[in-house]
C-alpha positions in Angstrom: -185.3 -199.1 -217.5 -182.1 -201.0 -217.9 -179.2 -199.9 -215.7 -176.5 -202.2 -217.2 -174.9 -201.6 -220.6 -175.3 -204.4 -223.2 -172.8 -207.3 -222.8 -170.9 -206.3 -226.0 -170.6 -202.6 -225.0 -167.3 -201.1 -223.6 -167.5 -200.3 -219.9 -166.6 -196.7 -220.5 -167.3 -194.6 -223.5 -164.9 -192.9 -225.9 -165.2 -189.2 -226.6 -168.6 -187.8 -227.5 -168.9 -184.4 -229.1 -171.9 -182.3 -227.9 -173.7 -179.2 -229.0 -176.4 -178.4 -226.4 -178.6 -175.5 -225.5 -181.3 -173.6 -227.2 -182.0 -172.6 -230.7 -185.2 -171.3 -232.2 -187.7 -174.1 -231.9 -185.4 -176.6 -230.2 -183.6 -177.5 -226.9 -181.2 -180.3 -226.1 -179.8 -181.1 -222.6 -177.4 -183.8 -221.5 -176.7 -185.4 -218.1 -173.4 -187.4 -217.8 -172.9 -190.5 -215.6 -169.3 -191.6 -214.8 -167.7 -188.7 -216.6 -167.8 -185.0 -217.2 -169.2 -182.7 -219.9 -166.4 -180.3 -220.7 -167.6 -177.1 -222.4 -165.0 -175.9 -224.9 -166.9 -173.0 -226.3 -170.2 -171.0 -226.1 -171.9 -169.1 -228.8 -175.2 -167.4 -227.8 -177.4 -170.1 -226.3 -175.3 -173.0 -227.6 -172.6 -174.8 -225.7 -170.0 -176.9 -227.6 -168.0 -179.5 -225.8 -167.1 -183.1 -225.3 -167.7 -185.9 -222.9 -164.8 -188.3 -222.1 -164.6 -191.5 -220.1 -168.3 -191.9 -219.4 -170.6 -194.8 -218.5 -174.0 -193.4 -219.6 -175.4 -190.2 -220.9 -179.0 -189.0 -220.7 -180.3 -186.7 -223.4 -183.6 -184.8 -223.6 -184.6 -182.8 -226.7 -187.7 -180.7 -227.3 -188.7 -179.5 -230.8 -191.4 -177.0 -231.3 -193.1 -177.1 -234.7 -196.2 -174.8 -235.0 -198.0 -174.9 -231.7 -197.0 -178.4 -230.7 -193.9 -179.5 -228.8 -192.3 -183.0 -229.2 -190.2 -184.2 -226.3 -187.8 -187.1 -226.7 -185.4 -188.8 -224.2 -182.5 -191.2 -224.7 -180.2 -193.0 -222.4 -177.1 -194.0 -224.2 -174.3 -196.3 -223.2 -170.9 -196.9 -224.7 -171.1 -198.9 -227.9 -168.9 -199.9 -230.9 -170.9 -198.1 -233.6 -170.8 -194.3 -234.4 -174.2 -192.7 -233.8 -175.8 -189.3 -233.8 -178.8 -187.9 -232.0 -179.7 -184.5 -233.3 -182.4 -181.8 -233.2 -181.3 -179.2 -235.8 -177.8 -178.0 -234.9 -178.0 -179.5 -231.4 -176.4 -182.9 -231.3 -174.6 -185.7 -229.5 -172.1 -187.6 -231.8 -169.9 -190.6 -231.0 -169.8 -194.3 -230.5 -172.8 -195.3 -228.4 -175.8 -197.6 -228.2 -179.3 -196.4 -227.3 -180.3 -198.2 -224.1 -183.6 -196.4 -223.5 -185.8 -194.2 -225.7 -189.0 -192.4 -224.6 -191.3 -189.8 -226.1 -193.9 -187.3 -224.7 -194.8 -187.6 -221.0 -192.7 -190.7 -220.6 -189.6 -188.7 -221.8 -190.2 -186.1 -219.0 -190.7 -188.8 -216.4 -187.5 -190.6 -217.5 -185.5 -187.3 -217.3 -187.0 -186.4 -213.9 -186.4 -189.8 -212.4 -182.6 -189.4 -212.2 
């Protein structure tokens, strides 16, 4: 897994907006490096907030469809292009570049490694 942001990426990220938590059939969690996840509001199992002045953010999402669960992991770093990672109403939105992406067992391993 890469630990350095791409050469053309800013060293600290601009504001990301985040809706994390649990909804029927989906979860999304974030872990912030070099910054803080500020929760600005909660509604049921959802937390709305923002991340400012960050160096990397890890995201893990689980979606349950039928009897199967799909797990995905991303490590994002500051980038010049607006992006969105979403699972239903759960999302991370802002300017970033996906540095690492994993699925299934490898997603759990990447999340647990930090």
